[in-house]
N, CA, C and O of each residue as an XYZ file, in Angstrom:
908
protein
N       0.838     -1.190      0.000
C       0.000      0.000      0.000
C       0.878      1.247      0.000
O       1.825      1.351      0.780
N       0.558      2.183     -0.874
C       1.334      3.421     -0.924
C       0.951      4.362      0.210
O       1.773      5.144      0.686
N      -0.298      4.278      0.634
C      -0.757      5.216      1.657
C      -1.904      4.587      2.441
O      -2.763      3.907      1.880
N      -1.898      4.831      3.750
C      -2.994      4.405      4.611
C      -3.484      5.620      5.374
O      -2.731      6.229      6.134
N      -4.734      5.968      5.174
C      -5.311      7.117      5.861
C      -5.760      6.758      7.261
O      -6.011      5.590      7.556
N      -5.862      7.747      8.119
C      -6.237      7.492      9.510
C      -7.667      6.989      9.634
O      -8.035      6.415     10.659
N      -8.474      7.198      8.607
C      -9.865      6.750      8.646
C     -10.126      5.543      7.749
O     -11.275      5.133      7.585
N      -9.071      4.972      7.168
C      -9.235      3.781      6.334
C      -9.463      2.554      7.213
O      -8.809      2.389      8.243
N     -10.386      1.704      6.803
C     -10.691      0.498      7.566
C      -9.583     -0.539      7.414
O      -9.152     -0.848      6.303
N      -9.136     -1.062      8.532
C      -8.106     -2.099      8.540
C      -8.530     -3.301      7.696
O      -7.712     -3.887      6.987
N      -9.797     -3.659      7.776
C     -10.277     -4.849      7.075
C     -10.534     -4.577      5.601
O     -10.370     -5.471      4.771
N     -10.935     -3.357      5.263
C     -11.079     -3.009      3.848
C      -9.728     -3.022      3.141
O      -9.656     -3.240      1.931
N      -8.664     -2.790      3.894
C      -7.313     -2.787      3.325
C      -6.721     -4.193      3.232
O      -5.589     -4.367      2.780
N      -7.493     -5.196      3.661
C      -7.021     -6.576      3.558
C      -6.612     -7.205      4.870
O      -6.118     -8.333      4.881
N      -6.805     -6.504      5.981
C      -6.440     -7.055      7.279
C      -7.342     -8.203      7.693
O      -8.478     -8.305      7.232
N      -6.834     -9.071      8.567
C      -7.621    -10.182      9.091
C      -7.196    -10.449     10.533
O      -6.416     -9.691     11.108
N      -7.712    -11.527     11.107
C      -7.439    -11.797     12.520
C      -5.958    -12.048     12.783
O      -5.432    -11.641     13.819
N      -5.282    -12.719     11.845
C      -3.860    -13.002     12.033
C      -3.043    -11.717     11.957
O      -2.196    -11.463     12.813
N      -3.299    -10.913     10.934
C      -2.525     -9.673     10.798
C      -2.846     -8.697     11.923
O      -2.014     -7.856     12.261
N      -4.047     -8.794     12.513
C      -4.357     -7.916     13.646
C      -3.450     -8.225     14.830
O      -3.028     -7.315     15.543
N      -3.147     -9.512     15.046
C      -2.227     -9.877     16.126
C      -0.818     -9.377     15.844
O      -0.084     -9.007     16.761
N      -0.446     -9.369     14.566
C       0.868     -8.849     14.204
C       0.933     -7.341     14.442
O       1.957     -6.823     14.889
N      -0.156     -6.643     14.143
C      -0.205     -5.204     14.396
C      -0.051     -4.933     15.887
O       0.686     -4.031     16.286
N      -0.743     -5.709     16.703
C      -0.656     -5.535     18.154
C       0.777     -5.762     18.637
O       1.278     -5.015     19.477
N       1.432     -6.792     18.105
C       2.815     -7.078     18.503
C       3.754     -5.962     18.075
O       4.634     -5.566     18.839
N       3.572     -5.444     16.846
C       4.431     -4.363     16.352
C       4.201     -3.087     17.166
O       5.146     -2.360     17.473
N       2.951     -2.825     17.509
C       2.645     -1.638     18.308
C       3.271     -1.746     19.694
O       3.829     -0.778     20.210
N       3.174     -2.931     20.289
C       3.760     -3.128     21.619
C       5.260     -2.925     21.578
O       5.837     -2.336     22.492
N       5.906     -3.418     20.503
C       7.354     -3.228     20.371
C       7.717     -1.755     20.285
O       8.819     -1.357     20.664
N       6.778     -0.937     19.778
C       7.007      0.501     19.667
C       6.539      1.255     20.909
O       6.620      2.482     20.962
N       6.045      0.515     21.914
C       5.629      1.152     23.157
C       4.180      1.571     23.206
O       3.795      2.360     24.068
N       3.358      1.056     22.289
C       1.931      1.388     22.254
C       1.132      0.115     22.510
O       1.332     -0.892     21.831
N       0.228      0.156     23.488
C      -0.520     -1.029     23.884
C      -1.957     -0.970     23.386
O      -2.674      0.001     23.624
N      -2.363     -2.028     22.690
C      -3.754     -2.203     22.298
C      -4.002     -3.696     22.175
O      -3.070     -4.495     22.263
N      -5.262     -4.074     21.971
C      -5.620     -5.483     21.886
C      -6.174     -5.802     20.501
O      -6.661     -4.906     19.812
N      -6.107     -7.071     20.082
C      -6.742     -7.434     18.810
C      -8.215     -7.041     18.772
O      -8.735     -6.650     17.727
N      -8.884     -7.150     19.923
C     -10.293     -6.767     19.976
C     -10.477     -5.293     19.628
O     -11.463     -4.922     18.992
N      -9.525     -4.449     20.046
C      -9.615     -3.019     19.730
C      -9.586     -2.790     18.225
O     -10.281     -1.915     17.709
N      -8.781     -3.581     17.524
C      -8.703     -3.427     16.070
C     -10.018     -3.830     15.431
O     -10.467     -3.183     14.484
N     -10.642     -4.886     15.931
C     -11.919     -5.329     15.374
C     -13.026     -4.313     15.633
O     -13.906     -4.120     14.795
N     -12.980     -3.667     16.791
C     -14.027     -2.702     17.135
C     -13.783     -1.355     16.468
O     -14.692     -0.797     15.853
N     -12.571     -0.829     16.581
C     -12.276      0.519     16.088
C     -11.979      0.533     14.584
O     -12.475      1.400     13.863
N     -11.184     -0.408     14.116
C     -10.903     -0.648     12.694
C     -10.044      0.404     11.986
O      -9.496      0.119     10.921
N      -9.915      1.593     12.539
C      -9.121      2.641     11.887
C      -8.026      3.141     12.825
O      -8.083      2.930     14.036
N      -7.033      3.803     12.247
C      -5.966      4.399     13.053
C      -6.542      5.442     13.998
O      -6.153      5.521     15.163
N      -7.470      6.239     13.489
C      -8.086      7.273     14.325
C      -8.816      6.652     15.508
O      -8.741      7.159     16.627
N      -9.520      5.553     15.257
C     -10.234      4.885     16.333
C      -9.291      4.273     17.348
O      -9.521      4.368     18.553
N      -8.233      3.648     16.868
C      -7.263      3.045     17.779
C      -6.558      4.087     18.629
O      -6.211      3.822     19.780
N      -6.346      5.266     18.073
C      -5.675      6.331     18.821
C      -6.467      6.721     20.063
O      -5.898      7.224     21.033
N      -7.770      6.492     20.036
C      -8.613      6.852     21.182
C      -8.546      5.821     22.304
O      -8.825      6.142     23.459
N      -8.177      4.583     21.972
C      -8.213      3.532     22.991
C      -6.829      2.986     23.349
O      -6.654      2.396     24.415
N      -5.859      3.174     22.477
C      -4.507      2.675     22.754
C      -3.848      3.530     23.828
O      -4.166      4.709     23.979
N      -2.930      2.927     24.567
C      -2.216      3.654     25.616
C      -0.719      3.466     25.422
O      -0.268      2.472     24.854
N       0.033      4.437     25.902
C       1.491      4.353     25.844
C       1.976      3.489     26.995
O       1.565      3.678     28.140
N       2.850      2.540     26.690
C       3.345      1.617     27.711
C       4.170      2.352     28.752
O       4.909      3.284     28.435
N       4.032      1.918     30.003
C       4.856      2.455     31.079
C       6.281      1.942     30.930
O       6.508      0.887     30.338
N       7.222      2.676     31.459
C       8.623      2.268     31.361
C       8.918      0.968     32.077
O       9.932      0.324     31.806
N       8.031      0.568     33.000
C       8.252     -0.659     33.770
C       7.493     -1.845     33.191
O       7.356     -2.875     33.851
N       6.996     -1.707     31.955
C       6.251     -2.808     31.355
C       7.087     -4.082     31.338
O       8.250     -4.069     30.933
N       6.496     -5.160     31.771
C       7.221     -6.428     31.858
C       7.465     -6.985     30.455
O       6.524     -7.098     29.670
N       8.697     -7.331     30.130
C       8.977     -7.887     28.801
C       8.387     -9.277     28.642
O       8.144     -9.978     29.623
N       8.160     -9.664     27.397
C       7.633    -10.996     27.121
C       8.650    -12.060     27.520
O       9.859    -11.877     27.379
N       8.127    -13.175     28.022
C       8.985    -14.300     28.371
C       9.640    -14.833     27.102
O       8.948    -15.152     26.135
N      10.966    -14.931     27.095
C      11.680    -15.403     25.914
C      11.601    -16.918     25.756
O      12.009    -17.454     24.726
N      11.084    -17.607     26.760
C      10.884    -19.044     26.634
C      12.148    -19.868     26.720
O      12.203    -20.961     26.156
N      13.167    -19.379     27.409
C      14.414    -20.132     27.548
C      14.238    -21.214     28.611
O      13.668    -20.967     29.674
N      14.737    -22.421     28.311
C      14.639    -23.512     29.265
C      13.570    -24.519     28.868
O      13.212    -24.612     27.694
N      13.056    -25.277     29.839
C      12.037    -26.289     29.535
C      10.756    -25.651     28.998
O      10.334    -24.591     29.460
N      10.148    -26.313     28.021
C       8.903    -25.841     27.411
C       7.871    -26.960     27.518
O       8.189    -28.107     27.203
N       6.644    -26.662     27.953
C       5.628    -27.720     28.062
C       5.324    -28.357     26.709
O       5.318    -27.684     25.678
N       5.076    -29.642     26.731
C       4.683    -30.367     25.523
C       3.177    -30.226     25.345
O       2.412    -30.497     26.271
N       2.751    -29.806     24.162
C       1.327    -29.602     23.899
C       0.643    -30.937     23.595
O       1.316    -31.919     23.282
N      -0.692    -30.980     23.684
C      -1.406    -32.236     23.385
C      -1.112    -32.796     21.993
O      -0.959    -34.008     21.838
N      -1.031    -31.931     20.980
C      -0.765    -32.436     19.632
C       0.647    -33.006     19.538
O       0.891    -33.941     18.776
N       1.577    -32.447     20.311
C       2.931    -33.006     20.340
C       2.935    -34.378     21.008
O       3.658    -35.280     20.585
N       2.127    -34.529     22.049
C       2.017    -35.834     22.709
C       1.462    -36.869     21.742
O       1.899    -38.020     21.732
N       0.498    -36.455     20.931
C      -0.066    -37.359     19.918
C       1.006    -37.773     18.921
O       1.106    -38.943     18.552
N       1.809    -36.799     18.488
C       2.852    -37.101     17.513
C       3.906    -38.032     18.113
O       4.415    -38.926     17.436
N       4.223    -37.814     19.381
C       5.225    -38.654     20.041
C       4.775    -40.107     20.124
O       5.600    -41.021     20.142
N       3.459    -40.315     20.174
C       2.926    -41.669     20.312
C       2.847    -42.413     18.986
O       2.589    -43.617     18.967
N       3.068    -41.708     17.875
C       3.007    -42.349     16.563
C       4.222    -43.257     16.374
O       5.351    -42.870     16.673
N       3.980    -44.442     15.884
C       5.087    -45.359     15.624
C       5.840    -44.931     14.373
O       5.241    -44.501     13.388
N       7.146    -45.055     14.427
C       7.962    -44.697     13.272
C       8.642    -43.356     13.464
O       8.284    -42.597     14.364
N       9.621    -43.060     12.620
C      10.388    -41.812     12.745
C       9.574    -40.591     12.354
O       8.761    -40.642     11.431
N       9.798    -39.493     13.063
C       9.113    -38.233     12.744
C      10.120    -37.092     12.598
O       9.734    -35.923     12.573
N      11.393    -37.425     12.504
C      12.421    -36.388     12.428
C      12.251    -35.489     11.216
O      12.627    -34.317     11.260
N      11.684    -36.023     10.124
C      11.544    -35.241      8.907
C      10.107    -34.780      8.676
O       9.736    -34.439      7.553
N       9.307    -34.768      9.726
C       7.930    -34.271      9.647
C       8.007    -32.753      9.559
O       8.195    -32.080     10.573
N       7.863    -32.215      8.361
C       8.193    -30.804      8.160
C       7.199    -30.086      7.261
O       6.327    -30.699      6.646
N       7.354    -28.790      7.205
C       6.692    -27.951      6.210
C       7.783    -27.199      5.456
O       8.766    -26.751      6.046
N       7.597    -27.069      4.153
C       8.610    -26.462      3.294
C       8.017    -25.303      2.511
O       6.921    -25.410      1.960
N       8.740    -24.207      2.468
C       8.326    -23.022      1.712
C       9.500    -22.567      0.853
O      10.644    -22.553      1.306
N       9.206    -22.196     -0.387
C      10.220    -21.647     -1.290
C       9.893    -20.180     -1.528
O       8.790    -19.850     -1.964
N      10.846    -19.300     -1.245
C      10.629    -17.862     -1.430
C      11.682    -17.306     -2.385
O      12.813    -17.789     -2.442
N      11.288    -16.296     -3.121
C      12.218    -15.632     -4.037
C      13.064    -14.641     -3.263
O      12.538    -13.810     -2.523
N      14.364    -14.727     -3.433
C      15.266    -13.816     -2.748
C      15.396    -12.498     -3.483
O      15.176    -12.444     -4.693
N      15.750    -11.435     -2.780
C      15.940    -10.132     -3.426
C      17.187    -10.125     -4.295
O      18.135    -10.872     -4.051
N      17.174     -9.285     -5.295
C      18.331     -9.173     -6.189
C      19.565     -8.762     -5.389
O      19.503     -7.882     -4.530
N      20.666     -9.404     -5.684
C      21.922     -9.056     -5.025
C      22.194     -9.794     -3.741
O      23.281     -9.664     -3.178
N      21.227    -10.575     -3.252
C      21.433    -11.304     -2.006
C      22.428    -12.443     -2.214
O      22.481    -13.045     -3.286
N      23.207    -12.727     -1.192
C      24.201    -13.798     -1.240
C      23.937    -14.804     -0.124
O      23.099    -14.575      0.749
N      24.661    -15.913     -0.164
C      24.535    -16.908      0.897
C      24.897    -16.296      2.251
O      24.263    -16.606      3.260
N      25.903    -15.439      2.277
C      26.302    -14.793      3.533
C      25.174    -13.924      4.078
O      24.928    -13.901      5.284
N      24.486    -13.207      3.184
C      23.344    -12.394      3.610
C      22.260    -13.279      4.212
O      21.715    -12.978      5.275
N      21.956    -14.371      3.522
C      20.896    -15.267      3.975
C      21.229    -15.854      5.342
O      20.345    -15.983      6.190
N      22.483    -16.207      5.566
C      22.889    -16.756      6.861
C      22.651    -15.748      7.982
O      22.226    -16.118      9.077
N      22.923    -14.488      7.709
C      22.701    -13.437      8.715
C      21.217    -13.299      9.023
O      20.829    -13.166     10.184
N      20.387    -13.330      7.982
C      18.942    -13.197      8.175
C      18.382    -14.387      8.947
O      17.567    -14.216      9.854
N      18.816    -15.585      8.589
C      18.322    -16.774      9.272
C      18.770    -16.807     10.729
O      18.027    -17.267     11.596
N      19.981    -16.321     11.001
C      20.441    -16.279     12.389
C      19.556    -15.359     13.213
O      19.203    -15.682     14.347
N      19.201    -14.218     12.648
C      18.309    -13.291     13.350
C      16.951    -13.934     13.598
O      16.359    -13.757     14.663
N      16.458    -14.682     12.610
C      15.163    -15.342     12.733
C      15.204    -16.418     13.817
O      14.286    -16.519     14.631
N      16.254    -17.209     13.826
C      16.373    -18.282     14.808
C      16.600    -17.739     16.216
O      16.142    -18.327     17.195
N      17.297    -16.630     16.312
C      17.529    -16.029     17.628
C      16.257    -15.390     18.180
O      16.066    -15.339     19.395
N      15.393    -14.904     17.299
C      14.153    -14.277     17.740
C      13.099    -15.306     18.118
O      12.401    -15.136     19.118
N      12.974    -16.371     17.334
C      11.891    -17.338     17.535
C      12.431    -18.602     18.209
O      13.131    -19.409     17.598
N      12.083    -18.740     19.475
C      12.680    -19.773     20.324
C      12.484    -21.185     19.789
O      13.395    -22.008     19.883
N      11.313    -21.482     19.229
C      11.040    -22.854     18.803
C      11.902    -23.285     17.623
O      12.014    -24.481     17.353
N      12.509    -22.346     16.921
C      13.377    -22.710     15.800
C      14.707    -23.296     16.267
O      15.478    -23.812     15.458
N      14.973    -23.217     17.554
C      16.199    -23.816     18.100
C      15.875    -24.768     19.258
O      16.742    -25.108     20.063
N      14.613    -25.185     19.321
C      14.173    -26.079     20.394
C      14.791    -27.472     20.240
O      14.946    -27.971     19.125
N      15.136    -28.083     21.355
C      15.665    -29.452     21.364
C      14.607    -30.393     21.932
O      13.982    -30.099     22.951
N      14.415    -31.521     21.263
C      13.414    -32.506     21.670
C      14.120    -33.740     22.225
O      14.870    -34.409     21.515
N      13.876    -34.030     23.486
C      14.468    -35.207     24.125
C      13.410    -36.294     24.285
O      12.311    -36.030     24.772
N      13.743    -37.506     23.877
C      12.851    -38.665     23.964
C      13.291    -39.540     25.131
O      14.455    -39.931     25.223
N      12.348    -39.844     26.024
C      12.718    -40.651     27.196
C      12.797    -42.145     26.891
O      13.087    -42.948     27.778
N      12.538    -42.520     25.629
C      12.602    -43.923     25.251
C      11.322    -44.687     25.500
O      11.199    -45.850     25.115
N      10.371    -44.037     26.142
C       9.087    -44.688     26.445
C       7.920    -43.983     25.759
O       6.764    -44.148     26.147
N       8.239    -43.204     24.745
C       7.179    -42.540     23.990
C       6.806    -41.166     24.494
O       5.790    -40.612     24.074
N       7.602    -40.603     25.383
C       7.317    -39.263     25.904
C       8.453    -38.315     25.537
O       9.621    -38.703     25.520
N       8.095    -37.076     25.247
C       9.079    -36.065     24.878
C       9.179    -34.990     25.949
O       8.235    -34.748     26.702
N      10.330    -34.359     26.000
C      10.500    -33.118     26.765
C      11.195    -32.122     25.843
O      12.051    -32.498     25.042
N      10.824    -30.856     25.961
C      11.348    -29.808     25.090
C      12.189    -28.832     25.895
O      11.832    -28.459     27.013
N      13.305    -28.427     25.317
C      14.181    -27.446     25.954
C      14.625    -26.427     24.915
O      15.040    -26.790     23.814
N      14.535    -25.153     25.272
C      14.970    -24.080     24.377
C      16.256    -23.469     24.923
O      16.249    -22.924     26.027
N      17.357    -23.544     24.180
C      18.616    -22.937     24.624
C      18.639    -21.437     24.338
O      17.709    -20.893     23.743
N      19.692    -20.793     24.760
C      19.834    -19.353     24.567
C      19.966    -19.002     23.080
O      20.412    -19.832     22.288
N      19.579    -17.768     22.694
C      19.830    -17.309     21.319
C      21.312    -17.418     20.980
O      22.173    -17.156     21.819
N      21.597    -17.804     19.746
C      22.977    -17.954     19.313
C      23.527    -19.349     19.500
O      24.629    -19.651     19.041
N      22.766    -20.211     20.175
C      23.260    -21.565     20.439
C      23.206    -22.453     19.201
O      23.927    -23.448     19.120
N      22.358    -22.102     18.238
C      22.278    -22.840     16.976
C      22.782    -21.924     15.867
O      22.303    -20.800     15.719
N      23.741    -22.402     15.095
C      24.347    -21.595     14.036
C      23.567    -21.731     12.739
O      23.394    -22.835     12.221
N      23.099    -20.608     12.218
C      22.353    -20.624     10.959
C      23.220    -21.087      9.803
O      22.730    -21.752      8.889
N      24.492    -20.750      9.828
C      25.380    -21.139      8.729
C      25.506    -22.652      8.620
O      25.761    -23.177      7.537
N      25.327    -23.359      9.740
C      25.383    -24.819      9.704
C      24.076    -25.426      9.205
O      24.037    -26.589      8.803
N      23.015    -24.640      9.234
C      21.708    -25.110      8.762
C      21.472    -24.764      7.297
O      20.502    -25.226      6.697
N      22.355    -23.953      6.721
C      22.178    -23.442      5.362
C      23.187    -24.072      4.416
O      24.382    -24.121      4.708
N      22.698    -24.553      3.285
C      23.560    -25.118      2.249
C      23.224    -24.461      0.912
O      22.078    -24.086      0.663
N      24.226    -24.329      0.067
C      24.052    -23.694     -1.241
C      24.075    -24.744     -2.346
O      24.906    -25.653     -2.350
N      23.140    -24.595     -3.283
C      23.111    -25.455     -4.470
C      22.991    -24.563     -5.696
O      22.503    -23.436     -5.611
N      23.436    -25.073     -6.830
C      23.370    -24.288     -8.060
C      21.956    -24.276     -8.622
O      21.474    -23.236     -9.073
N      21.288    -25.426     -8.597
C      19.916    -25.529     -9.098
C      19.070    -26.269     -8.069
O      19.578    -27.064     -7.280
N      17.774    -25.991     -8.095
C      16.851    -26.641     -7.166
C      16.433    -27.997     -7.735
O      15.876    -28.078     -8.830
N      16.706    -29.045     -6.986
C      16.377    -30.397     -7.425
C      15.781    -31.175     -6.260
O      16.047    -30.875     -5.096
N      14.967    -32.182     -6.591
C      14.320    -32.985     -5.559
C      15.342    -33.622     -4.618
O      15.118    -33.697     -3.410
N      16.453    -34.075     -5.172
C      17.471    -34.725     -4.353
C      18.056    -33.762     -3.324
O      18.299    -34.142     -2.178
N      18.283    -32.513     -3.735
C      18.836    -31.522     -2.810
C      17.854    -31.225     -1.682
O      18.251    -31.078     -0.526
N      16.564    -31.140     -2.027
C      15.547    -30.889     -1.003
C      15.461    -32.072     -0.044
O      15.353    -31.885      1.168
N      15.509    -33.284     -0.581
C      15.461    -34.479      0.267
C      16.645    -34.517      1.232
O      16.488    -34.868      2.402
N      17.818    -34.160      0.744
C      18.996    -34.137      1.605
C      18.863    -33.073      2.688
O      19.253    -33.291      3.835
N      18.311    -31.921      2.314
C      18.114    -30.855      3.297
C      17.136    -31.293      4.377
O      17.342    -31.011      5.558
N      16.075    -31.979      3.976
C      15.109    -32.475      4.957
C      15.744    -33.506      5.882
O      15.416    -33.567      7.067
N      16.641    -34.305      5.347
C      17.288    -35.337      6.163
C      18.192    -34.740      7.234
O      18.554    -35.416      8.197
N      18.556    -33.467      7.063
C      19.426    -32.820      8.054
C      18.649    -32.298      9.261
O      19.259    -31.884     10.247
N      17.327    -32.308      9.204
C      16.543    -31.953     10.386
C      16.828    -32.960     11.495
O      16.870    -34.167     11.255
N      17.022    -32.457     12.699
C      17.352    -33.334     13.827
C      16.846    -32.690     15.119
O      17.612    -32.026     15.818
N      15.563    -32.880     15.441
C      15.003    -32.254     16.647
C      15.773    -32.597     17.916
O      15.853    -31.772     18.826
N      16.339    -33.795     17.994
C      17.084    -34.185     19.194
C      18.335    -33.344     19.389
O      18.826    -33.202     20.509
N      18.851    -32.786     18.294
C      20.039    -31.927     18.364
C      19.675    -30.448     18.300
O      20.557    -29.590     18.254
N      18.389    -30.152     18.298
C      17.960    -28.758     18.214
C      18.017    -28.196     16.813
O      18.004    -26.977     16.638
N      18.081    -29.060     15.801
C      18.115    -28.601     14.407
C      16.709    -28.690     13.835
O      16.346    -29.674     13.191
N      15.929    -27.655     14.077
C      14.535    -27.620     13.633
C      14.381    -26.955     12.275
O      13.301    -26.983     11.684
N      15.452    -26.360     11.783
C      15.407    -25.640     10.509
C      16.548    -26.090      9.609
O      17.686    -26.249     10.050
N      16.220    -26.290      8.343
C      17.221    -26.577      7.324
C      16.880    -25.711      6.118
O      15.707    -25.515      5.804
N      17.898    -25.196      5.446
C      17.633    -24.260      4.353
C      18.576    -24.492      3.187
O      19.704    -24.957      3.350
N      18.077    -24.153      2.001
C      18.876    -24.207      0.778
C      18.849    -22.839      0.115
O      17.789    -22.228     -0.018
N      20.013    -22.362     -0.301
C      20.099    -21.149     -1.108
C      20.421    -21.585     -2.528
O      21.471    -22.172     -2.787
N      19.488    -21.286     -3.460
C      19.625    -21.714     -4.850
C      20.220    -20.563     -5.653
O      19.548    -19.562     -5.901
N      21.467    -20.705     -6.054
C      22.208    -19.611     -6.679
C      21.606    -19.200     -8.014
O      21.453    -18.007     -8.279
N      21.262    -20.164     -8.855
C      20.832    -19.843    -10.220
C      19.506    -19.103    -10.274
O      19.262    -18.345    -11.213
N      18.652    -19.308     -9.289
C      17.322    -18.681     -9.306
C      17.098    -17.702     -8.159
O      16.023    -17.114     -8.044
N      18.107    -17.527     -7.312
C      17.973    -16.609     -6.178
C      16.776    -16.987     -5.294
O      15.994    -16.130     -4.881
N      16.657    -18.275     -5.022
C      15.550    -18.758     -4.204
C      16.064    -19.298     -2.876
O      17.171    -19.829     -2.780
N      15.228    -19.146     -1.860
C      15.527    -19.698     -0.543
C      14.489    -20.763     -0.225
O      13.288    -20.491     -0.220
N      14.956    -21.966      0.038
C      14.074    -23.059      0.443
C      14.175    -23.198      1.958
O      15.237    -23.521      2.490
N      13.078    -22.956      2.640
C      13.042    -23.053      4.097
C      12.296    -24.318      4.488
O      11.141    -24.511      4.109
N      12.955    -25.167      5.236
C      12.377    -26.425      5.702
C      12.398    -26.392      7.224
O      13.467    -26.332      7.832
N      11.226    -26.431      7.837
C      11.131    -26.328      9.289
C      10.302    -27.493      9.812
O       9.254    -27.822      9.257
N      10.782    -28.110     10.879
C      10.042    -29.222     11.473
C       8.671    -28.735     11.932
O       8.520    -27.620     12.432
N       7.678    -29.603     11.749
C       6.297    -29.211     12.056
C       6.085    -28.930     13.544
O       5.113    -28.269     13.909
N       6.969    -29.415     14.399
C       6.873    -29.075     15.816
C       7.107    -27.590     16.054
O       6.672    -27.046     17.069
N       7.788    -26.936     15.126
C       8.173    -25.537     15.324
C       7.423    -24.569     14.428
O       7.616    -23.359     14.549
N       6.576    -25.057     13.536
C       5.914    -24.149     12.597
C       4.569    -24.716     12.176
O       4.363    -25.930     12.163
N       3.651    -23.809     11.830
C       2.383    -24.205     11.220
C       1.996    -23.129     10.214
O       2.761    -22.194      9.975
N       0.817    -23.257      9.628
C       0.419    -22.332      8.566
C       0.352    -20.892      9.056
O       0.664    -19.967      8.306
N      -0.050    -20.696     10.299
C      -0.168    -19.341     10.839
C       1.206    -18.739     11.117
O       1.471    -17.592     10.756
N       2.076    -19.510     11.756
C       3.380    -18.954     12.128
C       4.270    -18.682     10.921
O       5.188    -17.868     11.012
N       4.017    -19.352      9.783
C       4.782    -19.028      8.576
C       4.621    -17.562      8.212
O       5.583    -16.917      7.794
N       3.420    -17.032      8.366
C       3.188    -15.627      8.014
C       4.074    -14.705      8.842
O       4.624    -13.731      8.329
N       4.204    -15.021     10.118
C       5.030    -14.206     11.006
C       6.505    -14.342     10.645
O       7.233    -13.351     10.598
N       6.940    -15.573     10.392
C       8.351    -15.805     10.063
C       8.748    -15.101      8.770
O       9.810    -14.484      8.700
N       7.902    -15.190      7.751
C       8.239    -14.573      6.467
C       8.220    -13.051      6.563
O       9.020    -12.374      5.917
N       7.312    -12.519      7.367
C       7.305    -11.066      7.561
C       8.579    -10.623      8.287
O       9.182     -9.611      7.928
N       8.983    -11.382      9.303
C      10.219    -11.048     10.017
C      11.434    -11.168      9.098
O      12.391    -10.404      9.221
N      11.391    -12.122      8.188
C      12.485    -12.274      7.229
C      12.588    -11.035      6.340
O      13.688    -10.572      6.037
N      11.445    -10.506      5.928
C      11.439     -9.278      5.123
C      11.959     -8.087      5.919
O      12.715     -7.265      5.401
N      11.548     -8.000      7.181
C      12.024     -6.912      8.040
C      13.541     -6.999      8.202
O      14.245     -5.993      8.119
N      14.030     -8.214      8.432
C      15.472     -8.410      8.616
C      16.247     -8.002      7.366
O      17.307     -7.384      7.463
N      15.715     -8.351      6.188
C      16.414     -7.991      4.950
C      16.442     -6.478      4.757
O      17.464     -5.922      4.356
N      15.333     -5.815      5.038
C      15.278     -4.360      4.893
C      16.316     -3.691      5.782
O      17.003     -2.764      5.353
N      16.429     -4.158      7.015
C      17.407     -3.580      7.937
C      18.833     -3.915      7.509
O      19.710     -3.051      7.527
N      19.058     -5.149      7.131
C      20.402     -5.585      6.728
C      20.858     -4.864      5.467
O      22.013     -4.449      5.370
N      19.960     -4.714      4.507
C      20.296     -4.035      3.252
C      20.666     -2.580      3.494
O      21.473     -2.005      2.764
N      20.068     -1.987      4.527
C      20.341     -0.588      4.858
C      21.506     -0.446      5.828
O      21.744      0.635      6.367
N      22.231     -1.542      6.048
C      23.392     -1.550      6.949
C      23.000     -1.197      8.380
O      23.792     -0.614      9.120
N      21.780     -1.551      8.765
C      21.320     -1.342     10.131
C      21.414     -2.653     10.909
O      21.345     -3.729     10.314
N      21.568     -2.576     12.217
C      21.499     -3.802     13.020
C      20.112     -4.422     12.874
O      19.109     -3.709     12.837
N      20.059     -5.735     12.792
C      18.763     -6.401     12.659
C      18.107     -6.483     14.028
O      18.628     -7.114     14.948
N      16.963     -5.837     14.146
C      16.209     -5.836     15.395
C      14.776     -6.218     15.065
O      13.991     -5.376     14.627
N      14.436     -7.465     15.271
C      13.094     -7.933     14.955
C      12.140     -7.610     16.097
O      12.550     -7.562     17.257
N      10.867     -7.388     15.774
C       9.886     -7.069     16.819
C       9.809     -8.181     17.852
O       9.897     -9.365     17.527
N       9.642     -7.777     19.094
C       9.522     -8.760     20.168
C       8.224     -9.525     20.016
O       7.201     -8.960     19.629
N       8.267    -10.809     20.322
C       7.060    -11.618     20.254
C       6.184    -11.387     21.469
O       6.672    -11.054     22.548
N       4.878    -11.569     21.282
C       3.967    -11.430     22.403
C       4.082    -12.604     23.363
O       3.840    -12.463     24.561
N       4.453    -13.758     22.830
C       4.662    -14.946     23.641
C       5.715    -15.796     22.952
O       5.874    -15.733     21.733
N       6.424    -16.579     23.724
C       7.509    -17.362     23.136
C       7.003    -18.572     22.376
O       7.718    -19.118     21.537
N       5.750    -19.010     22.662
C       5.294    -20.274     22.087
C       3.778    -20.278     22.046
O       3.175    -21.252     21.596
């Protein structure tokens, strides 16, 4: 959008429930507090200005989710399935910006993995069908080790990239940089991503590239919750 007026409806501009949560998170990162419900009721910038409040300096930061993480019911179901699930993943192929290199992509992915705790989560199996999850500190997983470069995109290369997923070692993400087409193949274990969270990850990837291209430090918006 080239321009958004203060009286333009958020939903007429293409907003939805998912993007409303992203707006709330971005506003909170900027020190402005509002709720998704406020966006649904007010719908415009002018309306939100009447109900939003400026955060106090003592506002409690979001929990970064470091350490043990509870296993969700769907994860318990997956743990009970017979057979290997290490390569249970979702894959997205995105077009890279002109001029991007493998080194650039590694920097962007590192920022993404450091921001989103589940992308570096480690899954421990007790041998009896139960899992425990642990999230290490940011920087504990190297993006450069998760990223491989290929000249052309081929099924064999994607299969090999998927085989490098290893939840037990905290390798929840595997990526391919395709030189000939400037494409990035992102492969993330399904324990760490779903259809909704892809939208957030790809938006953060765009934010990271904009900052990196402008020679700015990459500072991604804080998440409302770690998981």
